[in-house]
DOPALO-91668 format. One record per residue (C-alpha): residue in one letter; x, y, z. Coordinates in steps of 0.1 Angstrom, whole numbers, plus 5000, padded with zeros to 4 digits. Layout:
// residues N
AXYZ
...
This chain:
// residues 308
X089473656120
X091073486151
X088773256168
X088073186203
X086072876211
X084672836247
X083272486256
X080472416282
X081872146297
X078872016317
X076672006288
X079071816264
X080271556294
X076471496299
X075771466264
X078671216257
X077770996289
X074170936279
X075170876240
X077670646242
X077070296255
X078370196290
X080569896278
X083370126270
X086070096295
X089970136302
X092169876305
X092069866343
X087969866341
X087170226348
X084170366328
X085070616303
X082270646279
X081771016287
X085371076285
X085470946253
X082771096239
X083771446253
X087471416240
X085971306205
X083971636203
X086971856218
X089171716190
X086771776164
X086272096172
X090272146173
X090271976140
X087272196122
X087172516140
X091072566141
X090772816170
X093473046183
X091973036215
X090172766235
X088572706270
X085972556289
X083272636314
X082072426343
X079472446370
X080672386405
X078872236433
X076672476458
X073872726454
X073973036433
X071873346433
X069273186413
X068572936440
X068073256463
X065673416437
X063373106428
X062672836452
X062972486434
X065072616408
X066472306390
X064672116414
X063071866391
X066471756377
X067471376387
X070471336404
X073671296384
X074670916383
X077770816401
X079270666370
X079071016354
X080471186386
X083670936383
X084471076349
X084771426355
X088371416369
X089471206339
X088071476316
X089971756337
X093071536329
X092571536295
X092071896294
X095071976316
X097171746296
X096171956264
X096572306285
X093172366278
X091672606304
X089172516328
X087072806340
X084572756374
X084172976404
X081472906435
X078373066427
X078573096388
X077172836366
X078972736333
X076572926316
X077773246332
X081073196322
X079873166284
X078173506287
X080873696307
X083873586284
X082173646253
X081273996267
X084674056273
X085673946240
X082974136224
X083874486242
X087874436244
X088774186214
X086674306184
X089174146163
X087873776176
X085173586167
X083373386195
X082073036192
X080172876223
X079872486221
X076972366241
X073972176238
X072272396260
X069772646245
X070172876273
X073273026254
X071173116226
X070373436240
X074473526237
X074373516200
X074773846183
X077474066169
X080973806165
X079273536189
X077773236173
X076672896194
X077672556181
X075272256191
X077271916185
X074371666168
X076671356160
X080271396177
X081271706160
X080971586123
X077171726123
X076272026142
X073772316142
X075272666140
X073072936155
X073473306146
X070773556151
X068573426123
X068773056132
X067773166170
X064773326157
X063773016133
X064372806162
X062472956195
X060473216173
X062173486192
X065473696191
X068373646211
X067673926231
X064373816239
X065273466251
X065073576288
X061873746283
X060473446264
X061373206296
X059973516319
X056573416302
X056473056292
X059172896319
X061772646310
X060672296323
X064272146324
X065372456349
X061972426367
X061472776360
X057772886367
X057373156342
X053473286342
X051172986347
X048872906314
X050973066291
X052672826265
X055772906239
X053173046213
X051773266235
X055173406248
X056073426210
X053173616202
X053873846227
X057173906221
X056373946186
X053974246196
X055874356227
X059674336227
X060274306260
X058274226293
X058474596306
X056674696274
X053974416280
X053474576316
X053574916302
X050874856278
X048874566294
X045974756283
X046774656247
X046774276253
X043374196239
X042573886254
X041073936290
X042073596305
X045573646289
X045774026304
X044573886340
X047173626338
X049773846334
X048674086360
X048273826385
X051573656381
X053673986373
X055973886400
X056973546389
X057273676351
X060073906361
X061773686386
X061473416362
X063373596336
X065773706361
X066673336367
X066973256330
X069173556323
X072973466320
X075173696337
X077573906313
X079774056339
X081874006369
X084474206382
X086073986401
X086473716375
X090073656367
X090073606328
X093673596309
X093073576270
X096873506266
X096473156288
X093873036263
X096072996233
X095972656216
X099072516197
X100972466232
X101172166252
X103271866264
X102771586239
X104371326264
X101571396292
X098971386266
X100471006253
X100270896289
X096870996296
X095570866268
X097570536270
X095970496303
X092670516290
X093370326259
X092470646235
X094370496207
X092570656179
X092170976199
X096070986204
X096470966166
X094371266159
X096371466186
X099671356169
X098371526141
X097171826157
X100671856173
X102371816143
X100372106126
X100872326158
X104572306157
X104872446123
X102372696127
X104472786162
X107672806143
X106073046112
X104773266141
X108473276160
X109773336125
X107273646118
X107573776149
X111473846143
X110374076114
């Protein structure tokens, strides 16, 4: 089965920036720790997953529908360091040199691209397995069928793979219940409120008894603890709003997605050499050269096969 890897770019560049010391700089003195870490993970994905297709998804500045639904959404997050912001164009340059598409659209978060693209692949390309690479647990709601989430732990040498069972073990709920789970207990990282006074254990317990929020509110009289029942009744609107905010989009009719543009095995090695030399990524370049050698052979075999 051919493999499509889609990478949560924002999650991985933030992870790299905080994981690698800020002593790593280019020959011209530009801080490059996030670029180095991101590129290392990217090359690990190409080497270990051998994807037939690959793409990256990115957040864009500006509000989304979630900000309209919930005041203070992501309001507790600290401002992104200027030293990290300065490295985004360098990461884009690396991706561009490797001919790896970058999905970004005003009003959408990177997570929404993960959701929309994975749904397109599930519906229209059942012969392809989808691998979502991210350190953000929001994406666990997308797991199912041929779609799996992989979270890097140490570069890409050590990773955690999430199928449906692994999601249940991690959160206590099934992937399709993750938005309901966050609707109940909220998510402090995104400042999603949930129902005040309901924690993770209670949310899991409720969703074990009732499948989704609708079931809880349709059978509210079955919630035995009176204080819990009153909380749910009082904060009904907050629960449903929080769930909507936590739900990753799966459809966008205006999204321009061309699967053929995401094929690996085709890039200008001279452009890669130029970018990597500028950053002094000598070890990374050796890895790209090896990949390029293997992909050239693969392209030749594919061309020969197409003749018959």
